[in-house]
C-alpha positions in Angstrom: 0.6 0.0 0.1 1.6 3.2 -0.6 1.5 6.1 -3.2 2.0 6.5 -7.3 4.8 8.8 -7.2 6.1 9.8 -10.8 10.0 10.2 -11.9 9.7 14.2 -11.3 8.4 14.3 -7.3 11.7 11.6 -6.4 13.9 14.0 -8.5 12.4 17.1 -7.5 12.2 16.7 -3.6 16.0 15.4 -3.7 17.3 18.3 -5.5 15.3 21.1 -3.9 16.2 19.3 -0.3 19.5 19.1 -1.3 19.3 22.9 -2.1 17.6 23.6 1.0 20.6 22.1 3.2 23.3 23.5 1.7 21.4 26.8 2.2 20.7 25.8 5.9 24.1 25.3 6.5 25.7 28.6 5.0 23.5 30.6 6.8 23.9 28.8 10.5 27.3 28.6 9.2 27.9 31.9 8.5 25.7 34.2 10.0 24.9 34.5 14.2 24.7 30.6 13.9 20.9 31.6 11.8 19.1 28.3 11.0 17.3 29.3 7.7 15.1 26.7 6.1 12.7 25.6 9.3 11.5 27.9 12.2 10.9 25.7 15.2 14.4 26.8 16.9 14.3 30.1 15.4 10.5 30.7 17.5 12.3 29.0 20.0 15.1 31.1 20.1 12.5 34.0 20.2 11.1 33.1 23.1 13.8 33.1 24.6 15.1 36.5 23.8 11.7 37.5 25.2 12.7 36.4 28.2 15.9 37.8 28.3 14.7 41.1 27.5 17.5 40.9 24.4 15.3 42.9 21.7 18.2 42.7 18.7 18.2 38.9 19.1 14.5 40.0 19.2 14.0 41.2 16.0 16.0 39.4 14.0 14.6 36.6 15.1 11.0 37.6 14.1 11.7 39.0 10.9 13.9 35.4 9.6 10.0 34.1 10.6 8.2 36.6 8.9 10.2 36.4 5.9 10.1 32.7 5.7 6.3 33.4 6.1 6.7 35.9 3.6 7.9 33.7 1.4 5.3 30.9 1.6 2.2 33.6 0.7 3.8 34.7 -2.1 4.5 31.2 -3.5 0.6 30.8 -2.6 -0.5 33.5 -4.6 2.0 32.3 -7.5 0.8 29.2 -8.0 -2.4 29.1 -6.2 -2.6 25.2 -5.8 -2.0 23.2 -2.4 -1.5 20.0 -4.2 1.8 19.0 -5.9 1.1 18.5 -9.9 2.6 19.6 -13.3 1.3 22.8 -15.0 1.5 25.1 -12.4 4.1 28.0 -11.8 7.1 26.3 -10.3 8.9 27.8 -12.5 8.5 31.0 -11.5 9.2 30.4 -7.8 12.2 28.9 -8.9 13.2 31.6 -10.9 12.3 34.2 -7.7 14.1 31.9 -5.3 17.2 31.5 -7.4 16.9 35.3 -7.7 16.6 35.7 -4.0 19.6 33.7 -3.4 21.7 35.6 -5.7 20.6 38.8 -4.1 21.7 37.2 -0.9 25.1 36.6 -1.1 26.9 40.2 -1.1 24.3 41.3 1.9 25.8 38.4 3.8 29.0 39.2 2.7 28.4 42.1 4.8 27.1 40.5 8.2 23.9 42.6 7.1 20.5 40.7 8.4 19.1 41.2 4.8 21.0 38.9 3.9 18.9 35.8 6.0 15.7 37.5 5.7 16.0 37.3 1.5 17.6 33.2 1.8 14.5 33.2 4.4 12.0 33.9 1.8 13.7 32.0 -0.7 13.2 29.0 1.6 9.6 29.6 2.6 8.6 30.6 -1.5 10.3 26.8 -2.1 8.7 24.2 0.7 5.1 26.2 0.1 5.3 25.1 -3.4 6.1 21.0 -2.9 3.1 20.9 -0.5 1.5 17.1 -1.2 0.8 14.9 -3.8 -1.4 11.8 -4.0 -1.7 12.7 -0.3 2.2 11.9 0.5 3.6 15.0 2.0 6.8 16.8 0.7 8.3 19.3 3.0 12.0 20.4 1.0 12.9 22.7 3.4 12.9 20.9 6.9 12.7 17.0 7.8 11.6 16.7 11.4 8.3 15.6 9.2 10.6 13.3 7.1 11.3 11.5 10.0 8.2 11.0 12.2 6.9 9.5 9.2 9.9 6.9 8.9 9.4 6.5 12.7 5.8 5.6 12.0 6.6 3.3 9.7 8.9 1.6 11.0 6.1 1.2 13.8 3.5 0.6 11.9 6.1 -2.8 10.5 7.2 -4.4 13.8 2.8 -4.6 14.5 2.6 -6.4 11.2 0.4 -3.0 9.3 0.3 -2.8 5.9 3.7 -0.3 5.4 3.2 2.7 2.9 6.7 2.1 1.8 6.6 4.9 -1.5 6.1 7.0 1.0 8.5 6.4 3.8 11.0 6.0 1.0 10.2 9.5 -0.5 11.0 9.7 3.2 14.2 8.7 3.5 15.4 10.2 0.2 14.5 14.0 1.7 16.3 13.2 4.9 19.4 11.6 2.6 19.6 14.5 0.0 18.8 17.8 3.1 22.4 15.6 4.4 23.7 15.7 1.2 23.2 19.4 0.8 24.6 19.8 4.1 27.1 18.1 3.6 28.3 20.0 0.8 27.3 23.3 2.0 29.7 23.3 4.7 33.0 21.6 2.6 31.8 24.3 0.2 31.1 27.6 2.5 34.8 26.6 4.2 36.0 26.5 0.6 34.7 30.2 -1.0 32.9 31.1 2.4 28.9 32.7 1.3 29.7 32.3 -2.6 28.9 28.5 -1.8 25.5 30.0 -2.3 26.2 30.3 -5.8 25.5 26.3 -6.1 21.5 26.7 -4.7 21.1 29.8 -6.6 22.1 28.3 -10.0 20.8 25.2 -9.5 16.8 26.2 -8.7 18.0 29.3 -11.0 18.7 26.5 -14.1 15.5 24.0 -12.7 13.2 27.6 -13.4 14.1 27.9 -16.4 14.2 24.2 -17.8 10.2 23.8 -15.8 9.0 27.1 -17.8 10.7 25.8 -20.9 9.0 22.7 -20.1 5.3 23.9 -19.2 5.5 26.5 -22.2 6.1 23.0 -24.8 3.8 21.1 -22.6 1.1 23.5 -22.8 1.4 23.9 -26.9 0.9 20.4 -27.0 -2.3 20.6 -25.1 -0.8 18.0 -22.2 -1.3 19.9 -19.6 -3.7 23.9 -19.4 -2.4 27.2 -19.3 
């Protein structure tokens, strides 16, 4: 028992998770140990900063949260759908994510908060773009839910219950791809500094252009709706 996932879902999930891992590790290693791709730790630190009366940290952390949410809002306005499927304007979102990451590089190099805000906006865009496919959650900027799905699957298997193998394989793929991105990003940051973000920026930009071309060709052939 499990969801049927076409190849483009597997490839897209792996690539975007790898991108998120790279972006997150660059932000963490380079800018005040700031997580970029997810908000659990950021929200926790915000509560601590408010309790300590640290207005500077509180403003920074709240800014990152608002930037991520703003990116998700913008993605929803562009795609206008919560279900992952071909034909939507993912190319526009990917191109915008790429532009935000490119713009974040010089700001990060100047140690300006705006760099983290642009990167967080890019990750909010990405995470909202990939939401669900045939009942399977597709979250590419954080892996807590993926680890949860893996744990649930193992528990069901131990009880002899039906196992959603493809869903578990997707979760495992996202976890491994995020880890690989963090590893690659860490090595790249040690060699190139914030210029390491050129890698995910180029990847998302090329993916956006490629998808936009594919979408237009498919519309012309009548395979998908405009």
